[in-house]
C-alpha positions in Angstrom: 90.7 96.2 109.0 88.6 93.6 107.2 85.4 92.4 109.0 86.8 88.9 109.7 90.0 90.3 111.2 88.0 92.7 113.3 85.7 90.0 114.6 88.7 87.8 115.4 90.3 90.6 117.4 87.3 91.1 119.7 88.1 88.4 122.2 91.6 89.8 122.8 90.3 93.3 123.2 87.7 92.2 125.7 90.3 90.3 127.7 92.7 93.2 127.9 91.0 95.1 130.7 90.6 91.9 132.7 94.3 91.1 132.3 95.2 94.6 133.4 93.0 94.3 136.5 94.8 91.1 137.5 98.2 92.7 137.6 99.4 92.0 141.2 100.3 94.9 143.5 103.9 94.8 144.6 106.3 97.0 146.5 108.7 99.2 144.5 112.0 99.0 146.2 114.7 101.7 146.6 118.0 101.3 148.3 119.2 103.7 151.0 122.9 104.1 150.6 123.4 104.2 154.4 122.7 100.4 154.5 126.2 100.1 153.3 127.7 102.6 155.7 130.6 104.5 154.2 131.4 102.2 151.4 132.0 104.0 148.1 129.4 104.2 145.4 131.5 102.1 143.1 130.9 99.2 145.5 127.3 100.0 146.4 125.8 100.6 142.9 126.4 97.0 141.6 124.4 95.8 144.7 121.3 97.9 144.1 119.6 95.5 141.6 120.9 92.4 143.4 118.8 93.6 146.3 115.7 94.0 144.3 115.8 97.8 144.0 115.7 99.9 140.9 117.0 103.2 142.4 119.3 104.6 145.0 118.9 107.3 147.6 122.0 109.0 148.9 122.8 109.7 152.6 125.4 112.0 154.0 127.5 111.7 157.1 127.2 110.3 159.8 125.1 107.5 158.3 126.9 107.3 155.0 129.3 109.3 152.9 127.7 108.9 149.4 126.1 112.3 149.3 129.5 113.9 149.9 131.0 111.5 147.4 128.5 112.8 144.8 129.9 116.3 145.2 133.4 115.0 144.7 132.5 112.9 141.6 130.3 115.6 140.0 127.0 115.1 138.4 128.3 113.9 135.0 130.5 111.1 136.5 127.8 110.0 138.9 125.2 110.0 136.2 127.5 107.8 134.1 127.9 105.4 137.0 124.2 105.1 137.4 123.9 104.3 133.7 126.6 101.7 133.9 124.8 99.9 136.6 121.3 100.4 135.2 120.2 102.2 138.4 118.0 105.3 138.7 118.6 108.1 141.2 115.7 108.5 143.7 116.7 111.3 146.0 118.6 112.2 149.1 118.1 112.4 152.9 119.2 115.8 154.3 118.5 116.0 158.0 121.7 118.0 158.2 120.2 120.8 156.1 116.8 120.8 157.8 113.5 121.6 156.0 114.2 125.3 155.3 117.6 125.1 153.5 116.9 122.8 150.6 117.0 125.2 147.7 120.2 124.0 146.2 119.4 120.3 147.0 116.1 120.6 145.2 117.8 121.8 142.1 120.5 119.1 142.3 117.9 116.3 142.8 116.0 117.7 139.8 119.2 117.7 137.6 119.7 114.0 138.4 116.1 113.0 137.7 115.3 112.3 141.4 111.9 112.7 143.0 112.3 113.5 146.7 114.4 114.8 149.6 113.8 113.4 153.1 114.2 115.7 156.1 112.7 116.4 159.5 110.1 118.8 161.0 111.0 122.0 162.8 109.4 123.7 165.8 108.9 123.4 169.5 107.6 120.0 170.7 108.8 119.5 174.3 106.7 120.0 177.3 103.7 121.6 175.5 100.0 120.8 175.4 98.5 118.8 172.6 96.7 121.9 171.5 100.0 123.9 171.3 101.6 121.0 169.4 98.8 121.0 166.9 99.2 124.7 166.4 103.0 124.3 166.0 102.5 121.7 163.3 100.2 124.1 161.5 102.8 126.9 161.8 105.5 124.6 160.4 103.4 123.7 157.4 102.8 127.4 156.7 106.5 128.1 156.9 107.1 125.2 154.4 104.7 126.6 151.8 107.4 128.4 149.7 109.8 125.5 150.0 107.2 123.0 149.0 106.2 125.3 146.1 109.8 125.4 144.9 110.1 121.6 145.2 106.9 121.1 143.2 108.1 123.5 140.5 111.1 121.2 140.1 109.2 117.9 140.2 110.5 117.1 143.7 108.7 116.3 146.9 110.0 117.1 150.4 109.3 114.0 152.6 109.0 114.9 156.3 109.9 111.9 158.3 108.4 111.1 161.7 111.3 111.0 164.0 112.1 111.0 167.7 113.0 114.3 169.3 111.3 116.1 166.5 108.1 118.1 165.9 106.7 115.2 164.0 107.3 112.5 166.7 103.9 111.3 168.0 101.1 109.6 166.1 98.9 112.7 166.6 101.5 115.1 165.2 101.9 112.8 162.2 98.1 112.8 161.6 97.9 116.5 161.9 100.8 117.0 159.5 99.0 114.7 157.0 95.8 116.8 157.3 97.6 120.1 156.9 99.5 119.2 153.8 96.5 117.5 152.1 96.2 119.1 148.6 99.6 120.9 149.0 102.0 119.9 146.3 105.7 119.5 146.9 105.5 118.1 150.4 104.6 114.7 151.8 105.5 112.2 154.5 108.3 109.6 154.8 106.7 107.1 157.1 109.0 105.3 159.5 107.1 102.6 161.5 110.3 102.2 163.7 109.5 105.6 165.4 105.9 104.7 166.2 104.2 102.3 168.7 104.5 98.8 167.2 100.8 98.4 167.1 99.8 97.0 163.7 96.3 98.4 163.8 97.7 101.9 164.6 100.4 101.6 161.9 97.9 100.4 159.2 95.5 103.2 160.1 98.4 105.7 159.8 99.1 104.5 156.3 95.5 104.7 155.3 95.2 108.2 156.7 98.4 109.5 155.1 97.2 108.0 151.8 98.5 109.8 148.7 100.8 112.1 150.8 103.1 109.1 151.4 106.4 110.1 149.7 108.4 107.1 150.9 107.8 104.1 153.1 110.5 102.6 155.4 110.1 98.8 155.8 111.7 99.3 159.3 110.5 98.0 162.6 111.7 98.8 166.1 112.9 95.4 167.2 115.3 96.0 170.0 116.2 99.5 168.9 119.3 101.1 167.4 120.6 103.5 170.0 123.2 101.2 171.7 125.5 98.4 170.7 123.8 95.1 170.5 124.7 91.6 169.3 124.2 91.5 165.6 121.2 89.1 165.8 119.4 91.5 168.1 120.3 94.6 166.1 118.9 92.9 163.0 115.5 92.7 164.6 114.8 96.1 163.0 114.6 94.3 159.6 111.3 92.8 158.3 111.0 89.1 159.2 113.6 89.4 162.1 111.5 91.2 164.6 108.1 90.7 166.1 106.1 93.0 163.9 103.4 91.5 161.7 103.8 93.2 158.4 100.6 91.9 156.8 98.2 94.6 158.0 100.7 97.3 156.9 101.1 95.8 153.5 97.3 95.4 153.2 97.0 99.1 154.0 99.6 100.0 151.4 97.8 97.9 148.8 94.5 99.5 149.8 95.8 103.0 149.0 97.6 101.6 145.9 100.9 102.9 147.1 103.4 102.8 144.2 106.1 105.1 145.7 109.5 103.9 146.9 109.8 101.4 149.8 113.2 101.2 151.5 114.1 98.1 153.5 115.9 99.9 156.4 117.7 99.8 159.7 120.4 101.7 161.6 123.6 99.9 162.7 125.6 100.9 165.7 127.9 102.7 165.3 126.4 104.7 162.4 128.5 104.8 159.2 129.2 101.0 159.0 127.4 98.5 156.7 124.5 96.6 158.3 126.6 93.4 157.8 130.4 93.1 157.6 130.6 93.1 153.8 128.6 94.5 150.9 127.7 91.0 149.8 126.4 90.0 153.2 124.5 93.3 153.5 122.8 92.6 150.2 121.9 89.1 151.2 120.2 90.4 154.4 118.2 93.0 152.3 117.2 90.2 149.9 116.1 88.1 152.9 113.9 90.9 154.2 112.5 91.6 150.7 111.6 88.0 150.2 109.7 88.1 153.6 107.7 91.2 152.4 107.1 89.9 148.9 105.8 86.5 150.3 103.3 88.4 152.4 102.3 90.7 149.5 101.6 87.8 147.3 98.9 86.6 149.7 97.0 89.8 149.7 
């Protein structure tokens, strides 16, 4: 390069790091197929990008039927459908298999280019002392080591969700899990605020503590719950911007740990297996509303 050209390029080179530093943090959205109940993939895939997501996660019965539909379609046809809709495959939720029977699922997720499988914990949690619960969490992690190693070998992470009636149910058990898997590849946490006390300080601290072990984040608040039939306007209070939860501290914590994994706008309808709204288009519109609520907050951070 001639001297004059070099000197002229210096201001642009100097500005490049500053421009990179100014890139705003934002949530990376993924769609949970269960938000559309048991609608077929041919109807759901065109909605993914409309809702602001770039990838889809497949759920099995009773929440959806898309994981079973994948088996019927076959990998080649499903892959073609993804390509037709410019959508990536994220992973699957497999509570039905549990954490110790994921070998085949790990290989399938790898084949499709996905990155995670969500499931629950395993072990005794009822009517035991905190000390015993902590020991049981440690035992669970030890049992998960070979499964996590297999997942890591295949570029997949097993995300353990905190869930009611489960080993990983309480804030303490979740924190202990995060500590036990620190530095352990192939296993992480799928954090569901819905299943925790709706205390923004607690939830933000949870996010900060979990840190890089966050596999997936559910933008999902408790609202009025999801365990019994409710009028739709009450059921929808699980969605960001509908319920009482202040999402700003949670998003601030996510930004602070530079979370760039998938975020799913999420809720459970009653009964399970139906779309969150009567039609696919209305379901997408509700997801867009929730996404706009979160993005507006994120833009202020």
